[in-house]
DOMI-738422 format. One record per residue (C-alpha): residue number from 1; residue in one letter; x, y, z. Coordinates in Angstrom, 1 decimal, decimal comma. Each point is the difference from the previous one (the first is absolute). Last residue first. Layout:
REM DOMI-738422
+-----+----+--------+--------+--------+
!   i ! aa !   east !  north !     up !
+-----+----+--------+--------+--------+
! NUM !  A !      X !      Y !      Z !
...
+-----+----+--------+--------+--------+
***
This chain:
REM DOMI-738422
+-----+----+--------+--------+--------+
!   i ! aa !   east !  north !     up !
+-----+----+--------+--------+--------+
! 107 !  X !    2,9 !    7,5 !   22,0 !
! 106 !  X !   -1,1 !   -0,9 !   -3,5 !
! 105 !  X !   -2,6 !    2,1 !   -1,5 !
! 104 !  X !   -2,4 !   -1,6 !   -2,4 !
! 103 !  X !   -1,9 !    2,2 !   -2,4 !
! 102 !  X !   -3,1 !   -1,6 !   -1,6 !
! 101 !  X !   -1,7 !    1,9 !   -2,9 !
! 100 !  X !   -3,5 !   -1,3 !   -0,4 !
!  99 !  X !   -2,3 !   -0,7 !   -2,9 !
!  98 !  X !   -3,6 !   -1,1 !    0,2 !
!  97 !  X !   -2,7 !   -2,1 !   -1,6 !
!  96 !  X !   -2,8 !    0,1 !    2,5 !
!  95 !  X !   -0,2 !   -1,2 !    3,7 !
!  94 !  X !    3,5 !   -1,4 !   -0,7 !
!  93 !  X !    1,3 !   -1,7 !    3,1 !
!  92 !  X !    3,2 !    0,6 !    2,0 !
!  91 !  X !    1,2 !   -1,7 !    3,2 !
!  90 !  X !    2,0 !    1,0 !    3,1 !
!  89 !  X !    1,6 !   -1,6 !    3,0 !
!  88 !  X !    2,2 !    2,5 !    2,0 !
!  87 !  X !    3,7 !   -0,6 !   -0,2 !
!  86 !  X !    0,8 !    3,5 !   -1,4 !
!  85 !  X !   -2,8 !    2,5 !    0,0 !
!  84 !  X !   -2,3 !    0,3 !   -3,0 !
!  83 !  X !   -0,4 !    3,7 !   -0,8 !
!  82 !  X !   -3,1 !    1,2 !   -1,9 !
!  81 !  X !   -0,6 !    2,0 !   -3,1 !
!  80 !  X !   -3,0 !    1,6 !   -1,7 !
!  79 !  X !    0,0 !    1,5 !   -3,5 !
!  78 !  X !   -2,4 !   -2,5 !   -1,5 !
!  77 !  X !   -2,0 !   -1,8 !    2,7 !
!  76 !  X !    1,0 !   -1,9 !    3,1 !
!  75 !  X !   -2,4 !   -2,2 !    2,1 !
!  74 !  X !    1,7 !   -0,9 !    3,3 !
!  73 !  X !   -0,5 !   -3,3 !    1,8 !
!  72 !  X !    1,5 !   -0,7 !    3,5 !
!  71 !  X !    1,5 !   -3,5 !    0,4 !
!  70 !  X !    3,5 !    1,4 !    0,8 !
!  69 !  X !   -0,1 !    1,9 !   -3,2 !
!  68 !  X !   -2,7 !   -0,9 !   -2,6 !
!  67 !  X !    0,1 !    1,9 !   -3,2 !
!  66 !  X !   -3,2 !    0,1 !   -2,1 !
!  65 !  X !    0,7 !    1,5 !   -3,4 !
!  64 !  X !   -1,8 !    2,5 !   -2,3 !
!  63 !  X !    0,8 !    1,4 !   -3,4 !
!  62 !  X !    3,1 !    1,8 !   -1,3 !
!  61 !  X !    3,2 !    1,3 !    1,5 !
!  60 !  X !   -0,4 !   -1,4 !    3,5 !
!  59 !  X !    3,2 !    0,8 !    2,0 !
!  58 !  X !    1,2 !   -2,8 !    2,3 !
!  57 !  X !    3,0 !    0,9 !    2,4 !
!  56 !  X !    1,9 !   -3,0 !    1,3 !
!  55 !  X !    2,0 !   -0,3 !    3,3 !
!  54 !  X !    2,5 !   -2,8 !    0,3 !
!  53 !  X !    0,3 !   -3,7 !    0,9 !
!  52 !  X !   -3,1 !   -0,9 !   -2,0 !
!  51 !  X !   -3,0 !   -1,9 !    1,2 !
!  50 !  X !   -2,6 !   -2,1 !   -1,8 !
!  49 !  X !   -3,8 !   -0,2 !   -0,6 !
!  48 !  X !   -0,9 !   -1,1 !   -3,5 !
!  47 !  X !    0,6 !    2,3 !   -3,0 !
!  46 !  X !   -3,2 !    0,4 !   -1,9 !
!  45 !  X !   -2,0 !    0,0 !   -3,2 !
!  44 !  X !   -3,7 !    0,8 !    0,1 !
!  43 !  X !    0,2 !    2,7 !   -2,7 !
!  42 !  X !    3,2 !   -0,2 !   -2,0 !
!  41 !  X !    3,1 !    1,3 !    1,9 !
!  40 !  X !    2,7 !    2,2 !   -1,6 !
!  39 !  X !    3,1 !    0,4 !    2,2 !
!  38 !  X !    2,8 !    2,5 !   -0,2 !
!  37 !  X !    3,1 !   -0,6 !    2,1 !
!  36 !  X !    2,4 !    2,3 !    1,8 !
!  35 !  X !    3,0 !   -1,4 !    1,9 !
!  34 !  X !    1,9 !    0,3 !    3,3 !
!  33 !  X !    3,2 !    1,5 !    1,5 !
!  32 !  X !    2,4 !   -2,5 !   -1,8 !
!  31 !  X !   -1,5 !    1,2 !   -3,3 !
!  30 !  X !   -2,8 !   -0,9 !   -2,4 !
!  29 !  X !   -2,2 !    2,2 !   -2,3 !
!  28 !  X !   -3,0 !   -0,4 !   -2,2 !
!  27 !  X !   -0,6 !   -3,7 !    0,4 !
!  26 !  X !   -3,0 !   -1,1 !   -2,0 !
!  25 !  X !   -2,9 !   -2,1 !    1,3 !
!  24 !  X !   -3,1 !   -1,6 !   -1,5 !
!  23 !  X !   -2,7 !   -1,7 !    2,0 !
!  22 !  X !   -2,2 !   -2,2 !   -2,1 !
!  21 !  X !   -3,5 !   -1,1 !   -0,9 !
!  20 !  X !   -0,2 !    2,2 !   -3,1 !
!  19 !  X !    3,2 !    2,0 !   -0,5 !
!  18 !  X !    0,3 !    3,7 !    1,0 !
!  17 !  X !    2,9 !    1,9 !   -1,4 !
!  16 !  X !    3,2 !    0,9 !    1,8 !
!  15 !  X !    2,2 !    3,1 !   -0,9 !
!  14 !  X !   -3,1 !    2,1 !   -0,8 !
!  13 !  X !   -0,6 !    0,8 !    3,7 !
!  12 !  X !    3,4 !    1,6 !    0,3 !
!  11 !  X !   -0,2 !    2,5 !   -2,9 !
!  10 !  X !    3,7 !    0,6 !    0,3 !
!   9 !  X !    2,4 !    2,9 !   -0,4 !
!   8 !  X !    3,5 !   -1,3 !   -0,4 !
!   7 !  X !    3,0 !    0,6 !    2,3 !
!   6 !  X !    0,6 !   -3,7 !    0,7 !
!   5 !  X !   -0,9 !   -2,7 !   -2,5 !
!   4 !  X !   -2,7 !   -2,5 !    1,1 !
!   3 !  X !    0,8 !   -3,1 !    2,0 !
!   2 !  X !    0,4 !   -3,4 !   -1,7 !
!   1 !  X !   -1,8 !   -3,1 !    1,2 !
+-----+----+--------+--------+--------+
***
């Protein structure tokens, strides 16, 4: 998975297209400090509950997603963002088709 070229204006949401019945991802940037990945979820698709060893910021670029953090559900819409703390179980489900930018910050 290649990252995008530096110092280039990007239409972020257009870098990953929706695919029927799938979750598509594209790594935008990666470094020792963390990474940035774009996801496109078809309606009803999900990432099951899991944990990560670092904080992650989810920014919804298009559509609606249900994000569960520590068992508590949050419905996020286009333009909204939420921080998922390190080591807290979380899950993501597409309420509609949606795209999100995930920024993981290593401690």
